[in-house]
TIVO-2410 file (N, C-alpha, C; in nm, 3 decimals):
# residues 58
REC num residu      c1      c2      c3 atome chaine
REC   1      M  23.744   3.158   1.160     N      A
REC   1      M  23.835   3.126   1.074    CA      A
REC   1      M  23.925   3.213   1.051     C      A
REC   2      S  24.052   3.183   0.983     N      A
REC   2      S  24.148   3.227   0.933    CA      A
REC   2      S  24.172   3.279   0.748     C      A
REC   3      S  24.178   3.404   0.768     N      A
REC   3      S  24.200   3.442   0.575    CA      A
REC   3      S  24.347   3.434   0.510     C      A
REC   4      Q  24.354   3.420   0.418     N      A
REC   4      Q  24.481   3.425   0.328    CA      A
REC   4      Q  24.543   3.591   0.360     C      A
REC   5      D  24.501   3.664   0.365     N      A
REC   5      D  24.544   3.784   0.494    CA      A
REC   5      D  24.628   3.805   0.579     C      A
REC   6      D  24.620   3.660   0.656     N      A
REC   6      D  24.661   3.685   0.811    CA      A
REC   6      D  24.810   3.628   0.806     C      A
REC   7      F  24.808   3.565   0.645     N      A
REC   7      F  24.958   3.525   0.635    CA      A
REC   7      F  25.075   3.606   0.530     C      A
REC   8      P  25.176   3.594   0.607     N      A
REC   8      P  25.248   3.665   0.507    CA      A
REC   8      P  25.320   3.610   0.356     C      A
REC   9      A  25.278   3.698   0.228     N      A
REC   9      A  25.346   3.642   0.143    CA      A
REC   9      A  25.450   3.559   0.131     C      A
REC  10      I  25.471   3.447   0.025     N      A
REC  10      I  25.531   3.358  -0.001    CA      A
REC  10      I  25.619   3.395  -0.102     C      A
REC  11      S  25.723   3.507  -0.167     N      A
REC  11      S  25.718   3.499  -0.312    CA      A
REC  11      S  25.877   3.474  -0.361     C      A
REC  12      G  25.928   3.432  -0.457     N      A
REC  12      G  26.074   3.415  -0.483    CA      A
REC  12      G  26.177   3.327  -0.431     C      A
REC  13      E  26.076   3.183  -0.413     N      A
REC  13      E  26.171   3.099  -0.295    CA      A
REC  13      E  26.121   2.958  -0.332     C      A
REC  14      R  26.225   2.842  -0.359     N      A
REC  14      R  26.239   2.747  -0.421    CA      A
REC  14      R  26.179   2.630  -0.267     C      A
REC  15      I  26.076   2.564  -0.342     N      A
REC  15      I  25.966   2.491  -0.267    CA      A
REC  15      I  25.973   2.367  -0.245     C      A
REC  16      L  25.958   2.263  -0.160     N      A
REC  16      L  25.942   2.168  -0.202    CA      A
REC  16      L  25.851   2.122  -0.118     C      A
REC  17      I  25.673   2.012  -0.173     N      A
REC  17      I  25.609   1.942  -0.115    CA      A
REC  17      I  25.603   1.823  -0.143     C      A
REC  18      T  25.606   1.758  -0.045     N      A
REC  18      T  25.581   1.618  -0.001    CA      A
REC  18      T  25.431   1.605  -0.037     C      A
REC  19      G  25.396   1.519  -0.106     N      A
REC  19      G  25.239   1.429  -0.099    CA      A
REC  19      G  25.140   1.553  -0.206     C      A
REC  20      G  25.213   1.578  -0.311     N      A
REC  20      G  25.183   1.723  -0.351    CA      A
REC  20      G  25.056   1.629  -0.471     C      A
REC  21      A  25.032   1.545  -0.461     N      A
REC  21      A  24.937   1.493  -0.583    CA      A
REC  21      A  24.820   1.432  -0.499     C      A
REC  22      G  24.792   1.428  -0.372     N      A
REC  22      G  24.675   1.444  -0.267    CA      A
REC  22      G  24.607   1.568  -0.267     C      A
REC  23      F  24.520   1.592  -0.210     N      A
REC  23      F  24.409   1.744  -0.178    CA      A
REC  23      F  24.492   1.851  -0.135     C      A
REC  24      I  24.520   1.812   0.024     N      A
REC  24      I  24.605   1.915   0.068    CA      A
REC  24      I  24.744   1.991   0.004     C      A
REC  25      G  24.810   1.873  -0.039     N      A
REC  25      G  24.964   1.894  -0.109    CA      A
REC  25      G  24.961   1.950  -0.254     C      A
REC  26      S  24.826   1.915  -0.358     N      A
REC  26      S  24.793   2.014  -0.444    CA      A
REC  26      S  24.753   2.151  -0.482     C      A
REC  27      T  24.654   2.182  -0.368     N      A
REC  27      T  24.594   2.319  -0.288    CA      A
REC  27      T  24.721   2.365  -0.282     C      A
REC  28      I  24.774   2.365  -0.200     N      A
REC  28      I  24.965   2.389  -0.182    CA      A
REC  28      I  25.008   2.491  -0.272     C      A
REC  29      A  25.043   2.400  -0.354     N      A
REC  29      A  25.092   2.415  -0.477    CA      A
REC  29      A  25.007   2.475  -0.572     C      A
REC  30      S  24.974   2.507  -0.585     N      A
REC  30      S  24.860   2.523  -0.701    CA      A
REC  30      S  24.877   2.665  -0.658     C      A
REC  31      A  24.872   2.730  -0.489     N      A
REC  31      A  24.870   2.865  -0.424    CA      A
REC  31      A  25.012   2.902  -0.455     C      A
REC  32      L  25.116   2.878  -0.441     N      A
REC  32      L  25.257   2.867  -0.399    CA      A
REC  32      L  25.270   2.886  -0.634     C      A
REC  33      V  25.292   2.838  -0.688     N      A
REC  33      V  25.409   2.811  -0.804    CA      A
REC  33      V  25.371   2.933  -0.883     C      A
REC  34      G  25.270   3.026  -0.878     N      A
REC  34      G  25.268   3.134  -0.945    CA      A
REC  34      G  25.400   3.228  -0.938     C      A
REC  35      E  25.460   3.241  -0.797     N      A
REC  35      E  25.564   3.314  -0.754    CA      A
REC  35      E  25.685   3.254  -0.691     C      A
REC  36      N  25.637   3.092  -0.763     N      A
REC  36      N  25.784   3.069  -0.657    CA      A
REC  36      N  25.813   2.926  -0.733     C      A
REC  37      E  25.977   2.851  -0.738     N      A
REC  37      E  26.001   2.800  -0.797    CA      A
REC  37      E  25.970   2.640  -0.698     C      A
REC  38      V  25.843   2.530  -0.775     N      A
REC  38      V  25.777   2.490  -0.662    CA      A
REC  38      V  25.803   2.307  -0.749     C      A
REC  39      R  25.878   2.252  -0.645     N      A
REC  39      R  25.859   2.104  -0.652    CA      A
REC  39      R  25.780   2.014  -0.603     C      A
REC  40      V  25.744   1.932  -0.655     N      A
REC  40      V  25.605   1.833  -0.595    CA      A
REC  40      V  25.714   1.665  -0.584     C      A
REC  41      I  25.647   1.617  -0.447     N      A
REC  41      I  25.726   1.465  -0.472    CA      A
REC  41      I  25.590   1.362  -0.407     C      A
REC  42      D  25.590   1.284  -0.474     N      A
REC  42      D  25.441   1.183  -0.416    CA      A
REC  42      D  25.432   1.103  -0.488     C      A
REC  43      D  25.447   0.986  -0.404     N      A
REC  43      D  25.449   0.866  -0.445    CA      A
REC  43      D  25.328   0.805  -0.511     C      A
REC  44      L  25.244   0.835  -0.504     N      A
REC  44      L  25.089   0.849  -0.535    CA      A
REC  44      L  25.055   0.726  -0.502     C      A
REC  45      S  25.088   0.701  -0.385     N      A
REC  45      S  24.967   0.547  -0.315    CA      A
REC  45      S  24.840   0.565  -0.291     C      A
REC  46      S  24.836   0.733  -0.232     N      A
REC  46      S  24.642   0.753  -0.228    CA      A
REC  46      S  24.625   0.891  -0.294     C      A
REC  47      G  24.753   0.960  -0.374     N      A
REC  47      G  24.714   1.074  -0.432    CA      A
REC  47      G  24.681   1.070  -0.594     C      A
REC  48      S  24.660   1.164  -0.683     N      A
REC  48      S  24.630   1.140  -0.815    CA      A
REC  48      S  24.704   1.234  -0.908     C      A
REC  49      L  24.755   1.189  -1.009     N      A
REC  49      L  24.801   1.249  -1.105    CA      A
REC  49      L  24.728   1.404  -1.145     C      A
REC  50      S  24.599   1.399  -1.176     N      A
REC  50      S  24.573   1.518  -1.192    CA      A
REC  50      S  24.525   1.598  -1.131     C      A
REC  51      R  24.521   1.545  -0.982     N      A
REC  51      R  24.551   1.740  -0.873    CA      A
REC  51      R  24.648   1.798  -0.866     C      A
REC  52      M  24.790   1.746  -0.977     N      A
REC  52      M  24.884   1.816  -1.020    CA      A
REC  52      M  24.855   1.896  -1.073     C      A
REC  53      C  24.960   2.011  -1.004     N      A
REC  53      C  24.920   2.146  -1.135    CA      A
REC  53      C  25.011   2.064  -1.250     C      A
REC  54      R  25.025   2.161  -1.391     N      A
REC  54      R  25.053   2.169  -1.451    CA      A
REC  54      R  25.258   2.235  -1.478     C      A
REC  55      P  25.358   2.135  -1.544     N      A
REC  55      P  25.436   2.221  -1.523    CA      A
REC  55      P  25.432   2.308  -1.586     C      A
REC  56      T  25.534   2.457  -1.554     N      A
REC  56      T  25.558   2.543  -1.664    CA      A
REC  56      T  25.713   2.651  -1.600     C      A
REC  57      R  25.709   2.658  -1.694     N      A
REC  57      R  25.868   2.717  -1.716    CA      A
REC  57      R  25.837   2.882  -1.704     C      A
REC  58      H  25.962   2.931  -1.623     N      A
REC  58      H  25.961   3.094  -1.638    CA      A
REC  58      H  26.039   3.119  -1.669     C      A
***
């Protein structure tokens, strides 16, 4: 099994995540939001607003 140490760090990027209200998309958004400008698009057909990160301003 891979760990996060196996992947390069992503920092200072603009990132668009489709399906960001789903389980996988929201997990990815949460991991990236601290060091990046993250935007999420989701039609909420199967996702939930409760899974999305809270908006922040840096």
